[in-house]
N, C-alpha and C positions, 0 to 999 in steps of 0.2 A: 505494500500499500505504500511504503514510502517511497517508491520509485526504482529505476534500475541502478540509480550509486548506491540505494542502500542495503543493494544485495551483492554479496561476496561470496558466491559457491566455493566453500574446499574440499577436494575429491580427496579421498582416503587411498593414495596410489599403490600403495604396498598393503592395502587390506587393514579393515578396521581391528583387527590384532594388535600390528603393528603401531596403528594412529592411537589407539584409546586402551586395549585392555594390557598389553605387555606393560607401557608405563605406569598405569595404575597399579599391577600386580607387584612392577619394582618399588615401586613408592609405599605401599602397603608392608611390604617383608622390608623394607629400610626402616619400618617405625614398628618392627617386632610385631607387626599382624602374622597369625598364620592362616593360611589358605587352604583349605579342606576341599576335595570332591567328591562326588559318588557318595553323597549323605542327602537321602531326600528328606524333608521334615516333615512328618507324618501327623504330629498333633503339638497344642499348647498347652501346657498346664496352666491353668488363670486362678491366680489368687485374688486377694483382697486387691481390688485397683491396680494389680501388677502381674505382669508375666512372671513364673517361679521356675518353669522348666520348658526346654525344647526336647520334645521326642523326637529325634531321627532314627533313621532304618538301623543304623549300629548299637549307637548307644544315646540313653538322655544327656543333654547336658543341663545343669543347674544353672538357672539365673542369679547372679548376686545381688546384693541388697545397691552394689555401687552399678552395676552391670545394667546396658540399655540394649533394645533389640529394634534393629532395624530391619523389616521385612518387606524385602524386595522380590515381590512375587508377580506372575500372571494375576489377573484377576478374578479369575476365575477359582485359581487356587486359594488364593487369599480368602476370599470369602467361604470357601470352605473350613477353613482353618478358623475363621472368625466370623461367624455366622451374624449376619445382621447388618456386615460392613457394605457400606452403597458401594457401586462399582456398574461401569459398564456392562451392559448384557448382550448388544449387538456387533458384534464384528465384522469389519473386510480383509479380504484376501488381497496378498501380494504375489504377483508371478516373477521369477527371476531366472533369464537365460544367460548363460555363458558358452562363448563358442571361441575355441582353440586356433585362433587366427592371428598374425601379429598385424596388428592396424596397418595401412600405408601411412607413409609420412606426411604428415600437415592434417592428419584426421583431427577433430576438436577433440579434447578429451571429454567432453562432457555436451549432447546435444537434445535437445528436445525436439521431438518429433510431434507434427500436428495432424490429423487426421488418417492414423497409421493405426496398426496394433501396438506396434513400439510406442513408447511413451518417453523414456528414457534412454539415452545410448552413449554408454561409455568406452571410451577408447584407451584402454590401460595399455602397458608396455606390450604384453602377451596375449591379448584376448581383447575382444569383445563383450560387455555384458550390457544387458536389457533391464530395465523394471518398469513393471505395468500394474500399478497401482488401482485399488477397485476392481480385482480379477475374478471376482466371483463366478462370473460366465464363461471363465475356461478352466474352471478346476474341472469340467468332466471330459474336456478336449485331451486326446491322445499327446502324452508327451512329445514322440516323434514328428506326428504333425504340426504341433504348437510349436516346434524347435524350427520346422521347414518354413513355416509363414514368418518366423520372426525374422529368419536367414534371409530372405528374398527380400526385407524390407532393408536388412543391414546391407545385402550386396548391391542393390540399387543406390543407396545412399552413398556408396564409398568406390564403387565403379568396380565390383570384386565380379568371381563367377559365382553363379547361384548353386553349384554345389554342394551340396550340406557338408560343414568340417565336422570335426569331434565336437561334441553339445555336452550341454546340462543343463536341465530343467528343474527349479526348486518352486515347487508353491506352498505356500504357507497359509493354510488356512483362517486362522486369527492372526494375522500381521498386525492389525492396527483395531481400535475400537471405530465403530462408525462415527463421523464427526458429524452428528446432529444436534440439534440442541434438547433433542430428551435425551440423549447420552452423554452429553454434555452436562447436565443436571444431576447426572446419577456419578460424575467424578468425586469423590471424597478428598478431605484436606490430608496433611499427612498424620495429625492429630489424630488418637484414638483414646477411648474410656481407660487405658491403661495407662499411665504414668510413664514405664518404661517400654512403652512400643511405641514407635511410628511407623508410618508406611512409607513406601520409595516404588516408584514405576512411572512409566509414562501415561499411564491413566489415572493419575492423582491429576487432583487441580495443578496443574502448572502454568495454565494460561496460554499452553502452547499447544499442537496438533499431538499425536501420536508418532513423536519425532527421536532422533537421537538428542536434538537440543533439549526437550522434554525430559526425555530421561535424567539427564545430568543434573536439569534444573531442580529436579524432585529429589537428587540424593541432596544437594543443596540445602532444601528446604527441610528436609528431614533431620539433617545436622544442624540446624539454627533451630529448629525445633525441640532438640534435644538440650542444646546450651540453654535456651531461654528457661527450661523446666530444673535446670540443677543438674541433668541427668546426662553428666559429660566425662564417666567414668569409663572402663572398658565396654565395648560394643561388639556386642553379637550380631555380626549381619550374616542374613540367609537369602539367599538369591538362588536363582537357576537361570540358565543360558537361555 
């Protein structure tokens, strides 16, 4: 809404792990945090106004009096663990397509496509990648047929042969919550009725859509909420990728 000069797209050319995840893990480990994988959170033991225990698949973790919990989970999981928590209930899918072809020299790193099946085309150093949002209508389409349709558009845009190269299609059925007034009204704040528990995730009320920027802002909101309530000791963070 502020015009083109206010929009500065940044592309994670080497992948989102390199841009976001790996630096975050290095920072946490440098601060003494322990990162554990393969531990699904099954239940929360609820006490008088606070969370007392996290019941993981391997063993329970007691939440001490100075500990806080940041619950960073998809909305459908968070509401199972905390019944009554408001959360979006309607979702939209995203389809991503990847083609193992080195883009021709001069191909734009990001290209918006109008009137095609492709919406956003990324020309990474070693591949083309496509993102299609609101892709519910494509979920039942065969993966190879979908790959062929997308590749025809890429080939036309870049002057390439139409023969289908090596490809991968990824369909994420619940990639984002639906960007509607009804779903926006269901987004909760970070605070819960438990003083040592806050929520995080792009589905919480961040003022942004279901995006990486919204997810990052939700984490900042969660940390600030804990500081405001004085719960700034050790934090037990539970999330899923």
